[in-house]
N, C-alpha and C positions, 0 to 999 in steps of 0.2 A: 452371237449373244442368242440364247435360245430361250421361250419364252416356258418355264415349266409350272408346276404345282407344287407348293412349298411342302417338303418334307416335315413341317410341323404337324401335319395332320396325319393323323392314324392311319386312316384309309390310305392316304399316298405310299406314306412309307409301307405299311404293307403289300401294296401294290409290286412296288419296287423288289423290297427285300424279300418280297418271297421267292422272288424265281431266283430257281435253284444254284443256278451257276453265281448271280451275285451274293448270295445267302453264303455258301460255301469259301466264296472269295473273301469275305466280310471276317468270318469267322476263324478261316484259317490264319490271314494277318493280325485279328486280335488275339488269339489265341494260340495261336501256332501248330492248330487241329487240321489234317485233310477229313473233312465228315464224309464217308460213307453212306450218303443219302440219296432218295429217288422223290423224296417231297417235302415240302415245308409247309406246315399247317399253319393255320392264322385262327384266332380265336381260340384258343386252346384249352379245354376245360377236364376237371379229372370227375370221373363219379365212380362211388361216393365221393363227395366233398371231405376232403382233408383238413380237419379244423373243425372252428365254426366261424371261418369265413372265406365267401366265395373266390379264388384265383382264377383269373381268366389271363392267359398270355398272349401277349400278341402275335408272335411267334415261335414258335415251336419245333424243335428237328431232333429226329435223336436215332442213333446207329447204336452198334453190340456194344463199344465202351463208353459214348458220350451223349449226353442230353444238354443242347443248347437252347438255350431263350435269350428271345431276343425283345425288349419292350422301348418304346416310344413314348415320352412325357413330356409336352410341350409348358401346360401349365404349371408354374413351380410351387410345388408344396414342403413343407418344413420337415414332413416324414418320408420323406420318399427312404433316406438309408432304412429304417423301420420296416417299412412297406416292404420295396423290394427285398430285405431280409428274409421277411415271413415268403413270399414268393418263392424264393428260392429254396426254404426249408421245406414248403409243399411239396416243390418237386424231387427231394432229395427223399422224404416219410412216403410217398406215392410208393416207391421204388420198395419198400422195404414189407416183405410179405409176412414177418412173424416176429415175436420180440426176441427168438432164439437166432434170430441174424440180424444183427443192425451195419453190415455192411451189403449199403446197395453195389450193384453187378454194373455201375457205369459212374463215369465221371460227372458231375453236374456243373454249368456254366451260367452263370446269367449275363446279359449285357444290356445296361439301362442308357439311353439315349436322353440326355436332357438336354432337349435344343433351347428352353428360356435360359438355360442356364441355373447356378448355385452358388449357394453364400461364398463355398469357399473359393469360389472363382478356379479353380485348376481342371487343365483340360480333361485328365482322367485321374479317376483313383481307384483302389483295389482294396477288396475284401477276402482277403486272401486266410483260407481254413487252415493251411497248414501249419501243424506242433512243430517248435523248436527249441533246440536244450538251450538251456541257460549260457549262451555264447552267441547265441542268433543262426544257431547251424539248423537248416530243415531235416525233418525225420525221413524226408518223404512216404509221408503218410497224409491221405486226405487233401485230393489236389483241386478239389470243388472249390471254384470263384466268382464274385461278384465282382464286373466291371462298368465302372460309372464313367462314363463320356460326355462330357460339355464340347460340343462343335465351336459354342461362343467365344472358348478361352485359348482358342488354338494360336501358338505363337510360332517363330521360327526356330525354337527351342522343340518345338514336339518332333520327336520322332518318327522316321518311317518306318512303316509304312501307314501308322495310324493318320500323323499330319493330313495326307492327301484324301484321305475319306472323311474327318470332321473338316476341312476346309469346302467339301462338298455337300456336305449337310448343311455349313453353314450357309453356303453360297447358293442353295435353292431357296433361302427364307425369303427373301423378296422377293421369291420368283421368276429370276431370269439368272441364266449362268452362261459362262466365258469356257463351255465344252474343252477349247483347243487348249485349255491351261491345265489339264488331266490328262495323265499317260496310261493310268488301267483301263484297260476297256472294260472289265466290271461297273467301273464309275461313270463311263463314259453310258456304256448299258442304261444304269440307273437312271441318266438325265433322259434316255430315249422313252425309257415307261413312262417317266411321269411329266412328256411334253405335254403342254396346255392343252392343245389342240386333241391329245388321243384321249381326258379325261371323260369317261363316260357320264351322263346326265345322272345316273343313280349316285356316281363318287362325287358329284358335285354338291347333291342334297347333302351326301354325309358331312362335306368341308364343312356347310353353312350352318349344320346340327354341332357339328362340335365346334364351330367358332363360339356360337351362342353359348354353349357348357360351359366353354371357358370364359368367356365375358362374365354371365353369371355367378363362374367361380371366384373369379378376381374382384368382382363387386362384394363378394361376401368377405373375400379376405378383408378387403379395403376397410369396408365397417367392423370389422373383429381388432384389427388393427387401430381404426381411430378410438374404438371405445376404449381400448387396454391404452392408447396415448394419455386418454382425457382421465383417466383414473391415474396415471402417474404424475401427470405435469398437477392436476391437482393436491397432490401430496408432495409436491415441491421438488419432484425430480428433476436433474439438469436437463434440457431441452435435447441437446447433444447425447445424451445416456437413452434418452426416450426414442428420438431417430435410430440409435445404433439398434435399440431392442425390439422395436417396432416395423423396421424398414422404411420408415415415413421421411421424406427428406425434412432440412430444419425449414426450407421454404413451403412445401406442405403441411408441416406442422402449424406454422404462422400464418397458413391461411385458411385452417381450420376452425370455426368455432368455439370455444370450451367455454 
């Protein structure tokens, strides 16, 4: 067993997946493209800002045909489908030079890794921009995609090569992995890159900072959920419906003073 830093932390995820070989292998396995790149950027921003909200991409790489974004999210937000759609559209719009040409000269792919899971509890979901006829046949236009990955829900039915990557990410979350269980050399390389003994003091500081921010966001989300729950219960709504609506379990509801 190998002691590793958890891939739940953005600083650790970027440390591992900004490695050129790891990034290219990961992207190839999920979108089937062999990227021709010589660097992976972290904390990528566009200047000037596209739209009214500043977007920052955890990992960003581009060759002459493809623009690929990989983002890691650990705290579970209710708006991540909308938020990463915005990010994806920003990456598309930035390539449109003028109103006379609405076709960016490359395909854009966004991969979102949701390490804490998602309410739908599926291992992988895709937003496909391809138009289709009324029989569902693709017209081979608009090949852009957003892929949402939830390592928490990987099963025996998750197809390879996706399964091994998702298992590896999930395996790291408790900070210990059995590297002998993985065949891909790039996955073993990930474990080497995030080995606990190789985490710098600066990276440890950022991990603690991320943890503090996550805890604050969780506390705020719980306060909001409790406020909504109190309001619904005061109106006589069935507790089972309140639990489903707010995400607060029946036991937690019983323990809250309303």
